[in-house]
C-alpha atoms as one frame of an Amber mdcrd trajectory, in Angstrom:
protein
 116.004 -44.555  -3.145 116.086 -43.677   0.475 113.010 -43.804   2.572 113.215
 -40.051   3.094 113.071 -39.312  -0.627 110.187 -41.717  -1.050 108.218 -40.002
   1.690 109.089 -36.587   0.337 107.959 -37.553  -3.165 104.727 -38.994  -1.796
 104.010 -35.827   0.113 104.677 -33.687  -2.943 102.444 -35.829  -5.122  99.677
 -35.767  -2.534  99.929 -32.017  -2.224  99.747 -31.659  -5.989  96.720 -33.924
  -6.094  95.029 -32.020  -3.328  95.780 -28.776  -5.120  94.251 -30.096  -8.327
  91.243 -31.380  -6.417  90.900 -28.061  -4.630  91.048 -26.208  -7.908  88.351
 -28.471  -9.306  86.163 -27.919  -6.247  86.715 -24.170  -6.470  85.691 -24.160
 -10.130  82.594 -26.191  -9.304  81.713 -23.903  -6.395  82.241 -20.847  -8.585
  79.906 -22.323 -11.167  77.248 -22.888  -8.507  77.658 -19.307  -7.288  77.218
 -17.975 -10.819  74.133 -20.127 -11.249  72.659 -18.799  -7.997  73.466 -15.249
  -9.087  71.568 -15.771 -12.338  68.592 -17.236 -10.497  68.657 -14.355  -8.034
  68.672 -11.834 -10.866  65.682 -13.582 -12.462  63.805 -13.594  -9.153  64.642
  -9.930  -8.627  63.361  -9.069 -12.105  60.143 -10.956 -11.424  59.700  -9.216
  -8.068  60.311  -5.859  -9.727  57.678  -6.685 -12.345  55.160  -7.760  -9.697
  55.894  -4.666  -7.608  55.449  -2.440 -10.652  52.099  -4.121 -11.436  50.923
  -3.735  -7.846  51.882  -0.062  -7.858  50.116   0.424 -11.201  46.968  -1.325
  -9.940  47.026   0.780  -6.794  47.416   3.924  -8.880  44.531   2.861 -11.128
  42.323   2.083  -8.132  43.222   5.401  -6.573  42.389   7.184  -9.819  39.152
   5.244 -10.047  38.173   6.135  -6.488  39.129   9.740  -7.118  37.100   9.805
 -10.315  34.109   8.252  -8.568  34.220  10.925  -5.889  34.527  13.727  -8.407
  31.471  15.488  -9.820  29.183  13.995 -12.447  25.915  15.098 -14.008  22.857
  13.193 -15.199  19.350  13.767 -16.497  16.074  11.930 -16.961  12.394  12.629
 -17.222   8.844  11.432 -17.728   5.671  12.479 -19.471   2.082  11.483 -20.172
  -0.649  12.205 -22.694  -4.309  11.771 -21.680  -7.561  11.410 -23.581 -10.662
  11.979 -21.453 -14.132  11.092 -22.699 -16.376  11.942 -19.754 -20.063  12.808
 -19.649 -21.218  15.224 -16.972 -24.269  13.830 -15.173 -25.036  17.294 -13.808
 -27.490  18.822 -16.314 -25.972  22.256 -15.794 -22.384  21.139 -16.336 -20.227
  20.546 -19.404 -18.794  17.255 -20.606 -15.062  16.728 -20.546 -13.808  15.478
 -23.884 -10.229  16.513 -24.450  -6.799  15.368 -25.515  -3.999  16.797 -23.402
  -0.250  16.509 -23.065  -0.754  16.607 -19.343   2.891  16.636 -18.285   6.364
  16.900 -19.763   9.022  16.657 -17.079  12.818  16.759 -17.113  15.134  15.760
 -14.257  18.565  17.318 -13.876  21.026  16.145 -11.241  24.646  16.623 -10.307
  26.866  14.688  -7.898  29.437  17.008  -6.395  30.939  14.179  -4.334  29.831
  10.760  -3.136  27.969  12.467  -0.301  26.775  15.804  -1.760  24.371  15.953
  -4.692  21.849  18.225  -6.387  18.504  17.203  -7.906  15.868  19.163  -9.803
  12.606  18.574 -11.641  11.279  20.985 -14.258   7.743  20.455 -15.544   5.561
  21.872 -18.315   1.858  21.156 -17.835  -0.667  21.125 -20.680   1.978  21.704
 -23.363   1.576  25.483 -23.663   1.834  28.569 -21.486   0.067  31.529 -23.038
  -0.982  34.976 -21.851  -4.780  35.077 -21.817  -7.103  37.436 -20.003  -8.976
  34.656 -18.209  -6.124  32.152 -17.943  -8.188  29.591 -19.837  -5.111  28.058
 -21.434  -4.211  26.435 -18.108  -0.588  25.743 -18.981   2.143  26.045 -16.370
   5.917  25.848 -16.101   6.815  24.547 -12.657  10.025  23.820 -10.788   8.822
  20.989  -8.564  12.188  20.098  -7.045  15.518  21.869  -6.653  17.461  20.762
  -3.609  20.925  19.867  -2.366  21.219  16.611  -0.422  23.947  15.702   2.057
  24.835  12.232   3.364  26.227  12.421   6.896  26.516   8.648   7.369  25.128
   5.544   5.678  21.900   6.053   7.640  21.622   9.830   8.003  21.000  12.470
   5.351  19.434  15.883   4.891  18.212  18.053   2.039  17.600  21.765   1.672
  15.798  23.611  -1.107  12.559  22.772  -2.898  11.413  19.174  -2.406   8.315
  16.976  -2.450   6.556  16.632   0.900   6.903  13.103   2.352   3.219  12.242
   2.427   0.952   9.709   0.708   1.775   7.131  -1.927   1.998   9.213  -5.103
   3.464  12.511  -3.948   7.101  11.405  -4.063   6.725   8.676  -6.718   4.247
   9.659  -9.438   5.839   8.643 -12.753   3.027   7.234 -14.949   4.520   3.747
 -15.248   4.473   3.323 -11.454   0.705   3.489 -10.793  -2.629   2.341 -12.223
  -5.178   4.650 -13.808  -4.782   7.418 -16.350  -5.386  10.225 -13.862  -3.941
  10.310 -10.355  -6.519   9.241  -7.797  -8.800  11.991  -6.496  -8.138  11.428
  -2.781  -4.420  12.156  -3.135  -5.234  14.955  -5.574  -7.768  16.894  -3.496
  -6.961  15.884   0.087  -3.200  15.195   0.325  -2.789  17.186  -2.185  -0.517
  15.611  -4.831   1.664  16.995  -6.389   2.791  19.007  -3.368   6.204  20.592
  -2.967   7.580  23.227  -0.625  10.846  25.000   0.187  12.667  24.218   3.399
  14.875  21.580   4.987  14.363  17.888   5.692  16.288  15.379   7.816  16.108
  11.616   7.175  17.159   8.855   9.574  17.197   5.171   8.580  17.291   2.408
  11.179  18.484  -1.204  10.967  14.974  -2.626  11.356  13.833  -1.148   7.982
  12.263   1.808   9.776  12.886   5.341   8.512  11.973   8.736   9.885  11.652
  12.101   8.092  11.152  15.464   9.723  10.916  18.739   7.791  10.340  22.442
   8.301   9.067  24.216   5.196   6.785  26.778   3.622   3.106  26.116   4.276
  -0.239  26.266   2.530  -2.037  29.562   1.906  -5.761  29.050   1.518  -8.707
  31.402   2.011 -12.458  31.687   2.294 -12.769  32.460  -1.437 -11.956  28.798
  -2.161 -13.866  27.526   0.897 -10.476  26.818   2.483  -9.807  23.975   0.066
  -6.465  22.273   0.628  -5.439  21.943  -3.025  -5.944  25.643  -3.733  -3.573
  26.448  -0.863  -0.444  25.138  -2.588   1.862  28.110  -3.153   4.334  26.179
  -5.337   7.212  28.188  -3.837   6.442  31.175  -6.034   7.144  34.155  -3.732
   5.471  31.996  -1.112   4.034  33.743   1.918   6.068  32.392   4.849   4.445
  34.111   7.823   3.575  30.649   9.125   5.783  27.688   8.299   4.597  24.102
   8.342   6.219  21.076   9.991   5.973  17.536   8.649   7.023  14.202  10.162
   6.760  10.779   8.550   7.426   7.282   9.858   7.827   4.492   7.280   8.448
   0.751   7.673   9.451  -1.680   4.892  10.562  -4.667   6.982   8.625  -7.256
   4.939   9.433  -7.716   1.278   6.731  -6.061  -0.842   5.111  -4.222   2.077
   5.237  -0.517   2.941   3.467   0.987   5.938   3.719   4.729   6.534   2.077
   7.595   8.355   2.544  11.370   8.081   1.681  14.140  10.509   1.761  17.813
   9.521   1.023  20.931  11.525   0.706  24.569  10.434  -0.170  27.357  12.857
  -2.221  29.377  10.364  -3.302  27.980   7.017  -4.282  31.489   5.809  -0.833
  32.973   6.612  -2.325  35.524   8.993  -4.784  36.977   6.475  -8.013  35.618
   8.010  -8.717  36.127  11.740 -11.549  33.577  11.576  -9.151  30.786  10.574
  -6.234  29.187  12.375  -4.147  26.039  12.647  -4.349  23.055  10.322  -3.340
  19.473  11.110  -3.017  16.625   8.640  -2.937  12.937   9.542  -2.268  10.509
   6.682  -1.678   6.752   6.744  -1.248   4.244   3.939  -0.251   0.711   3.062
   1.239  -0.667  -0.148   1.455  -4.446  -0.464   2.705  -6.502  -3.409   2.841
 -10.285  -3.071   3.405 -12.188  -6.298   0.923 -10.919  -8.905  -1.458  -9.482
  -6.296  -1.207  -5.847  -5.230  -3.087  -3.650  -2.803  -2.960   0.055  -2.037
  -4.985   1.741   0.681  -4.815   5.305   2.010  -6.625   7.514   4.498  -6.069
  11.260   4.966  -7.768  13.755   7.294  -7.380  17.522   7.799  -8.566  19.435
  10.881  -8.800  23.212  10.420  -9.335  25.522  13.372 -11.484  28.642  13.332
 -15.038  29.738  12.751 -14.315  30.552   9.106 -13.597  26.985   7.979 -16.335
  25.673  10.290 -18.929  27.976   8.712 -18.586  26.211   5.359 -17.898  22.741
   6.741 -14.222  22.868   5.725 -12.906  22.369   9.244 -12.979  18.639   8.391
 -11.554  17.520   5.053 -10.901  13.831   4.503 -10.781  10.994   2.047  -9.793
   7.376   1.575  -9.387   4.785  -1.156  -8.599   1.135  -1.622  -7.077  -0.261
  -4.815  -6.556  -3.996  -5.455  -4.649  -5.040  -8.575  -3.500  -8.179 -10.363
  -0.406  -8.442 -12.583  -1.236 -11.039 -15.237   2.330 -11.009 -16.547   5.139
  -8.424 -16.881   3.157  -6.645 -19.643  -0.442  -6.667 -18.399  -2.058  -5.595
 -15.144  -5.677  -5.127 -14.018  -6.940  -2.879 -11.239 -10.056  -1.628  -9.471
 -10.352   1.335  -7.126 -12.992   2.797  -4.860 -12.527   6.336  -3.491 -14.392
   8.794  -1.286 -13.353  12.384  -0.547 -14.923  15.480   0.951 -13.453  18.979
   1.365 -16.452  20.083   3.453 -16.918  16.974   5.551 -18.578  18.686   8.527
 -21.206  20.386   6.369 -24.712  19.373   7.328 -25.547  18.717   3.668 -24.178
  15.776   1.730 -20.904  17.007   0.194 -19.040  13.740  -0.312 -17.947  12.520
  -3.748 -17.278   8.866  -4.477 -15.774   7.207  -7.516 -15.308   3.640  -8.731
 -12.618   2.869 -11.329 -11.696  -0.270 -13.259  -9.088  -0.636 -15.963  -5.767
  -2.012 -17.097  -2.155  -1.045 -17.768  -0.055  -2.450 -20.586   3.745  -2.138
 -20.317   5.473  -2.865 -23.660   8.610  -1.868 -21.734   8.966  -1.464 -17.980
   9.342   2.315 -18.445   6.583   2.737 -21.060   2.892   2.250 -20.281  -0.455
   2.382 -22.094  -3.510   2.837 -19.873  -7.291   2.472 -19.994  -9.855   2.961
 -17.249 -13.563   3.516 -16.827 -14.845   5.745 -14.016 -18.243   6.109 -12.393
 -18.705   9.090 -10.070 -21.375   9.940  -7.546 -21.331  13.646  -6.580 -23.501
  15.931  -4.419 -26.456  17.605  -6.070 -25.410  20.502  -8.287 -21.774  19.398
  -8.499 -19.961  18.030 -11.560 -20.317  14.275 -11.829 -18.160  12.680 -14.548
 -18.722   9.195 -15.902 -16.810   7.744 -18.844 -13.445   6.419 -19.933  -9.865
   7.642 -20.074  -6.908   6.642 -22.245  -3.279   7.431 -21.544   0.300   6.834
 -22.613   3.263   7.497 -20.343   6.999   7.012 -20.177   9.969   7.423 -17.860
  13.697   7.460 -18.622
């Protein structure tokens, strides 16, 4: 065989071998490509599944946020039944021995959005409202609150409608399970005067240092000489209230220490008789209080003072009306608590004669549930000559929900 044929044969064989090898490599490469395609499809499916889940979660969260911002309604309430067994130390007066469903209250509220809400409080006092010639039944149906509240920011809000005046300890928070004693204390009853609500508008500002400020313009009191210009009798309860002279209230409150509240309220009204008595004029209230709870020990203290202008109030000593009380307490455990209270109040404080009433109370609260309370207290009064002076004990049961 010639060298040329040998070389030619070798070249042909090499080319055939390379072709076979190339085919093998191509098959192997194709297999790898198919494998990568399958893996890519699996990854794509997984990504699609994850994307679908993310979109579903986002949709659910959006629906949840939308639902939370949509309107919702709610209700609650409280009530209390009292038994009073009190002997009148005034020989000309009558004892007070009665059993009374003192209050039955329902709350109704509605959230229009996260920042606009409505709240109301409807109360029936003394269980029954009945037409009698002398009104001896004493029952009342009262709408104590009915306002719309707006949140402007996390620290600014306002309300308009009928609301409780920001004054004292009990006026805004007076559910029976939140305070000691069967009856509300006499200083906040006759001087503040709890429960006190008006119609108007209120702005609230909260600061970072646990300080808050309220300022309100609202309907005022309407008292007269027939009641010796007593503050409590001047509450109009927003029933066709005479609004010739509005009142203005400002409160500053600080809660910067856990368990401590310090607050003071100033109110001014140009004419407490709504223009019906030329011998009377402006009225100014200054109230200050402290509430302190540290461990089982508690303390409440309050002072309130009214100054009434005019010769009319001065003629009966009502140009100065004031009172104060101090109330220490001890919480034995979550169910039992003991308290004592000493109070003094006077709606004719500038009268030359002794017109001041004082009262000492001791008793206990028992909470079988945090929103249910049983109460007992004993009271000892000291009143001016000729006035009712009640000594004895009181029993009560109250609830909140």
